[in-house]
N, C-alpha and C positions, 0 to 999 in steps of 0.2 A: 532535792535539792542537789543532788546526787550526781545530778548533768555538769554538776559548778566539781565537781570533783577533778576528776582530770586540766581544766584550765588552770584551776589552783597547784593542783601537783604541779603543772607545765611553771608558770610563773613563779612559784618557788622556790623552784632548780632554778630559773633562772635566778633565786638571787641568790642563790645560795653560791652560783657560778660569778657574780658578783663579791661580791661577801659570804664567804664559808659560814660566819655564821648566827647573820645578821634570820634566816628563813625558820631555827631556831626557835633566835629567842624569842623568834614574830606569833609563833608556833607557843610560846610557853605565856609568854606573853595575855593571847585570845584562851588559852586554856583557863587561866582567872580568870581575866578579865570580859572576853568576847564571845565566852560563851560555846568558845569551841571541842567538845566533848570525848574526853579524850581515855573517861573513867572507864575501869575493868577493861581496857587496852594493856597491849603490851607499848604503845606511848603517853602509857596515865606520868614515870616519871616530870614530864614535864610540866604537870600542873605541881609539883612542886614548887618551897617555895624555894628551896636553896637553890637546886635546876632552872627556879626562874632568874635568881642573882648572881649564880654565874652567868648562865645563856646570855645575860644585858651587858650581865664584865666586856666578858668578853666578846661580845661585837663592837662594844666601844672601843674596849682595844683593839682589837682588827681595822678601826675606821681611822684611828690616829697611829699605828703599825703601820699601814698602809701608805703613808704620807711619807714615809721615813725613807730616804735615796740608798738603806740598807737590803731594803726587805726584796726578798725572792720576784719575780714575779712569778706570778699563778699559776704559769702555763708550766709552773715545776715538775717535778712527779709528785714528788711529796704537796703542793700547794690543788695542785690538778684532784688527787686521792679523797685528799680535806673531802674537797665540795663538790664530787660527784659521791662521799658519804649523807653527805650533810642533806645536798640536795634530795638522795636518795626516800631517808629516810625522812622531810618534810615530806616529799610525795606519797611515801605513804603514808603518813599519819593519819594526812586528813585524805584519802582515800578509806582508810582504815575507818576513819570515822562519818561517813557516807556511802558506807556497806558494798564501795567496792574494790578492784582485786587491789590488795600492798601490792603484789611480783608488781602488778600493770606502772602501779601509781612510783613502788619504787626508779624501775627502770624510768622513765617518765620525767621523775624529776630527776635522775642523775643527768642522762641527757639531755637535759636542761641545763642541769650547769655547766656541765664542760662546753654545751656549746654556748653557750652566755659567757660561760667565762674567756673565752677563746676571744666570739664576739665584740665585746666591751674593753680586751686590753687594748687589741687592734684602732676600736675606736675612739678609744684612752688618747691615745698615742694620735691618732690620725686628728679632731678636733683639736689635742693642743697644738701641734705645727698646724693645723687652720687658721683657727680662732688665735694664733700667734700670744698665746698663756701658757702658765707655770702645768704641768702636770699636779702640780698639788688641786692645782685652782679645779681642773675637769675630773679629778678624785675627791673634792666634797662634792660636788654637783651629779657623781653616779652615787655616793654617798643616798644621798638622798635619794634616785630615783629607786632605787635597790627594797630602802623604807617605804617608797612609800606603793611600788610593787609589791611587797610583804602588803601592806595594811588593805590596798587594794582586796590578794587575792583569799586572804583571811573573808573582807568585810561579803564577799562574793558565797560567803559559803554559810554566809545566816536566812536563816529562812524571812521572807519576805513578812515583815507589819501589815498583821489584820486589818480593811479598811474597814473608817466605824460606816456603822448600820448609818443608811442614805433613810430618813425616814419623816 
């Protein structure tokens, strides 16, 4: 299953580019509920109940705050750095669970976060204009895309279910 580590790192990095706290929340959820084995790794804190709750609250808070008119653009220096760190941590964590290079996973995740932050920002603006809908409407759609992509990335890391014996 290690062949899925880098695509998952890329996807979770992109999720961080759209919503900086979504990938840590998904990883923390997966560490508890979906069998993502982070024990005995530097990322084992994601398995902690308090961390899990904090990342969930942060992700939900970010989704709410993103719709407020006074929130700065994600392309600013601090939001971009936050997204790169989040994407890098997500990429490193999934690569560590699959015995792949943590450094490569971090680089893939961080690069994907930066690229997706810019791409999603401009796509969101274009979509709002093109379809003549509010930015908030597109932001809600972006929330769903980020969550779905994160869950799909985590699901790709699960080992396949054994086939039933055909007798």
